[in-house]
N, C-alpha and C positions, 0 to 999 in steps of 0.2 A: 405706825409708819415703818418701824423696824420689822414687824411681822410681814408687812406688804413687800418690803425689799427682799426678805428671806424667801418668800414664796416665789417672787419673780426669778431669783437666783436658782432656786430648785427647778423651776419650770424650764429655764434655758438649758440647764444640764440634762434634764429629762428629754428635751427635744432632740439634742444631739445624740444621746445614747440610744434613743429609739430609732434614729435614722441611720445608724451605721451597721446594722445587721444585714445579712444577705436578703432577708425577707423584705426589707425596705426597698432594695434595689431591683429585685426580681419578683415577678408575679407569675402565677400559673404553675402548672406541673411541669417543671423543666427536667426533672429526673437526672440530677447531676451524678456523674461517675465518681464514686467515693475514692478511687485511686488517684484522682487529680487533686492536688493540694489547693485548699482555699487560700486566698491572699493572706488572711490573718495568720494562717499556720506557718507562713514564711516570713512575713514582714513584722510580725509581732504585735499588730494592732488591727482593728477593723478599718476598712477603707473609709476615709472621711473623718476619722477620729483625730488623726494627725495628718500633716502634709507629707506626702511620700518624698523621701530623699532618693536621689538618682541611684545610689548604690543598692538600696533595697529594691527599687524598681527593676533593675537589671538582674538582681539575684532571683527575683520571682520569675522573670521571663525565662531565664535559663532553666530554672527548676521545673516549670510547667512544660517547657519544650522537651525536657528529658523524660517526662512522664506521659506525654501524649503522642500518638501516632498521626495526629492531625497537624502537627507543627514542626517546622524546621527553623532553626535560628542561626544567624551568622552575623559577624561583626563587619561593618562596612567602612569604618574609619575611627578616628580619635578626635576629640575636641582639643583646643589649646591647653586645657587643664587635664588632658590625658584620660578623659572619660570615654568609654566605648560608645560608639554609635551602632545601634543594632537594628536588624530587620527580622521579623518573624514571618515566615511564609506559611500561610494557613489554608488548608483545603481538605478534601476528603483523603483518606489514606491512599486510595487508588490514584487520585490525581498527583499526589506527592511522589508516588513511585515513578510517574512519567513527567515530572515537572519540567525538565529541560526540553522534552519534546513539545509540551504544551507552550512553553515560552517561545520556542522557535516558530511554531505554527502561528502563534498570536502575532508575531512580528510581521507576518505576511500581510496583515491588515494595513500596515504602514509602508509597504514596499512598492506600492503602485500597481500591485497585482489585483485583478478583480476576483474576489472571493464569491463563490456560488453557494457553498454549503457551510452554514454556521452551526450546524447541529452539534458537532463534537467540540466546539470551542467555548470554554468557560469565559465569563467576563472577568477582567482583572481589576481589582479595587485596591487603591493605595489609601490607607487611613493613617493620617499623621496628627500628632497631638502636641499642643502647647509650644509652638515655635516661639512664643513669648513666654519666658519661664515664669513670670509672675501672673500668668493666666493659667493656673495649675489644674483646674477641674478636668481638663482634657487628659493629661497624663495620669491623674488619679483614676479617671474612668477607664483608662486602658487596662488597669489591673483587673477590673471586673469584666471588661470586654473580652480579654483573652481567656479568662477563666470560663466564661460562658461558651466561647468557641471551642475550648478544649474539653469541657466537662459535660455540657448538656447533651442529653440523649433525645431531645425533642426532634420529632420527624421533620418539622419545618426547617430546623437548622441543618439537619442531615441533607435535605434537598438543596439548601443554599450552598453548602460546602461542595456538593457535586457540581453545582452550576458556576462556582466562582473560585478564583484564587485571590487570597487577601494578602497584601503586603502591609504588615502591621508595624508601624513606627511609633513606639510608645513615648518617645521624647525627642522632639526635633531640636531641642536646645538644652542639653544636659547641664551645662554650666550655669545657665540662667535659672533652670528649675531648682538646682541645688542651692543657689544663692537665696532664692525666695523661700524655699522650704525651711532653711535655717532661720530666716527672719521670722516667718509666721510661727514656727514651732517654739523658738526661744522667747517670743513675746506673748505666747498664749498663756492666759491665766488659768489657774486650777478651776476657778469659777468663771465661766465664759462671759465676756462683756461685749454686748452688741453695739455699744456706743461708738459711732464712727470717729469720735475724737480720741479713742483709745490708741495707744502706741502701736498696737498690733496692725492697725490699718493705715499707718503712716510710714511706709517703707522708706528707708534712707537711700540717698543717691549712691551708686548708679542704679540700684534696683535689679530685679531679675529679668526684666524684659529682654535685655540684650545678651549677647554671648560674652566671652571673656574680655574681648577688646571693645565691648560696648557697641557692637554693630547690631542693627536690627536685621535678623535673619530672614524676616518676611519681606525684605526688599532685595534679596540677593539671589532669587531664583533665576534671574536673567543674567546678571554679571558674573555670578558663581565665583566669588573671590575667597570664600571662607571654607574651612574644612567640613563643617556641617553641611553646607550647600553642595560641595563637591561630591560628598558621599550620597546625598539625597538625589542629585541629578544623575549620578551614575546609575543608581537603581531605577530611576524613572526611564532613562534611555535604554536600559537593558530589557525593560518590560513594555514601556509606553502603555500604562494602564488606561482602562476605559473611564474610570471614575477616580477622582482624587478628592479626599476630604481634608479640611484644614480647620481644626477645632481651636477656637479662641474664646476670650472673654472681653466684656465691655463694662460700662459703668454700672455701679451697684443698683441704680434706680431703673435699669432696663430689664427686659424679660429675656426672650430668646429669639435670635434672628437666624434665618436660613435663606439661602439664595433661591430664586433670582433676586438681584439687587435692583437699584433704581433703574427703570427701563431706559431713560434717556442718558444714562452714564455707562453704556456698554461700548467697549471698543469696537469700532466699525469692522475690524478684521475678524471678529467673532461671528460665526455663522448663525443664521436664524434658527437652524435646526438644533444647534447647541442650546439656545435659550428655550426652545420647546421641550427638549429633554430635561433640562434643569428644572423647568416648571413641573414636568411630569413626576420627577423624583420628589419635588417639594410636596406633592400630594401624599406621599408615604410619610414624610416627616410630620405633616399636619395630623395625619391619622394616628400615628404612634404617640405624639405629644398630647393629643386629645384624650387618649386612653388613660394617661396618668394625670390629666387635669392641669397641664402646664400652659401658661400663656406664651404666645409667640407672635411673630410678625415676619413679613417678607416684603420685598420691593421698596424698601425705604432705607435711608441712611448710608448704605454701603454700595460701592460701585463695582464694576467689572471691567476695569480699564487698563491699569498698568500691568504689564506681563511679567514683572519681577516679583509678583506676589503668589503665594501658594494656591490661591483659589482661581487665579487668572492664567498663570503660565500653562496649565493643562489645556485650557480652551484653545490656545493657538497651536496645540499639538494633537488635535483630534480627540482629546479627552473631554470629560465634563468635570470642571473644578467646582467644588462646593465649599462655601464659607459658612461656618457656624460661629455665632457669637452668643455667649451665655453671660447674663448679668452676674458680676463677680462679687463674691462675699469677701474677697481680698484676704481675709483670714479664715476664722472658723464659724463666725456668726456675726451678722451686722444688720442694723436697722436700715430699711429702705422705704421708699415711698409706697411700695407694694406690701409692706409688712416685714417681718423678720425673715432675712435671707440666710439660710444655713449652707455651709460648705457641702454637706451630703446632698442637699437638694440640687446644687449646681452640678454635682457629679452625676446625679441620676438623669438629668436632662441630656448631658453629653452622652451618657451610656445609651439612652433611648435612641438617639440619632445614629449611634453606631449600628444598632439593630435595624433602624428604618432604612439606612443606606444599603445595607447588605440585602435586605428584602427587596428593595427597589432594583438593585443591580441584577439580582437573580430573576426577578419578574419581567424586566424589560431587557434581558440579556441580548437578544437578537437585535433589538433597536440600537443598543449601544455599539455592538459589533459592526452593524451596517453603517452607523454614523461615522465611525473611525475609518472604515474602508473607503467610503464615499469621500470623506474629507481629503484623503491622500490622493485618490483618483482625480478629484477636481483640481488639486494642487498641481499634479503632473500635467493635466490638460492646459491649465493656465500658463505654466512655464513653457509649454510647447508653442503656444500662441503668442507669447510675449516677444517683443523685439529685443528685450534685455536678456542676454544669455549668461551674464556673469557680472560681478562687481569687483573691481580691483581696489585695494586699499594699501596704505603703507606710507612711510616717510623715510626716505633714504638718509636724511640727516638725524633721524631719531629711531634707530632700529629697535631699541628696547621697548618703546611704547607700541611699535607695530607688533612686536612679539607678544606683549601683554594683551593686546586686542585680539590677536589670533588665538590665544589661549581661551578666551571667552567663547 
């Protein structure tokens, strides 16, 4: 019996160690630029070996932006705990040289102007990770995603960078991510224990899901009351991206979900063409996940209704919002109904859909641009034909509440 337990212990350790090298996450001849630092060379461990802390995440993002001519980085705000909110703008060097011109030209799509020629317009993709801090595979995958975007010399990627501008948000909830990383790392055993009853998988209240004041940031896209949301919506408004991704986690016994969601739970204000394009993009996710042998599903469990969420807010603004939900290991390795679920495996699935999203945006670029332009043209026509020309609101006896509503 002791020998059997020893062998099981050794096996679990071997599984994690074999899954944290770059060879596990990347396949094929990607021809990485040696001048670009690998994540492990900056953060001090392989991705998936430990849960990334926000300070190390930011350190790597600045380091890689400094070394790559494909990336610009800037701070968009601060959290309540004074952690930086950052955005990396990723594209070809030529696009980055003309980035302000590209941005202004892109905004014509939402101006009510009919665009005739889309040939010189890249698609804009906003990729956001781990708005719930204790759903960490997204932010951990962002380390590998940005490394690939900066270092790979693969021709397919070069073409994608020519056709897209990527707004890369590695941590939508820095305070929550930090809180959960501390919990998972401080309760990790030298010998990994996959028993779901282990302390590592029973995070104490309030947990890392929320921000400093325990607000769920994935309900704040519409009311925009929190600093993380204000920074995010400011970036969204400055660009109005064509595709917005929102990387989450769900229960340990689940596999991987991507939109479209439940067909009869779609907000009626979302256009049919939005859903057609969402399904078209889903084909890319399926193809990429099939290649690595991962299970997935769609059109179940998750809706597309409330506009205050990260995957739905874009839909009412002419974008395509996409929700990803990965079955969570919660810590580093956990038993599930589908077998042993490791943290690196959850990261790999999130990384794979980073790739599939970018491939989709590049491949159907013109469709996405036309969709946005038509969305705003139709909105202008509807307003012209409507009897309602404006809506007045306010309360003369409570001016402060009127002011707060106006700020939204």
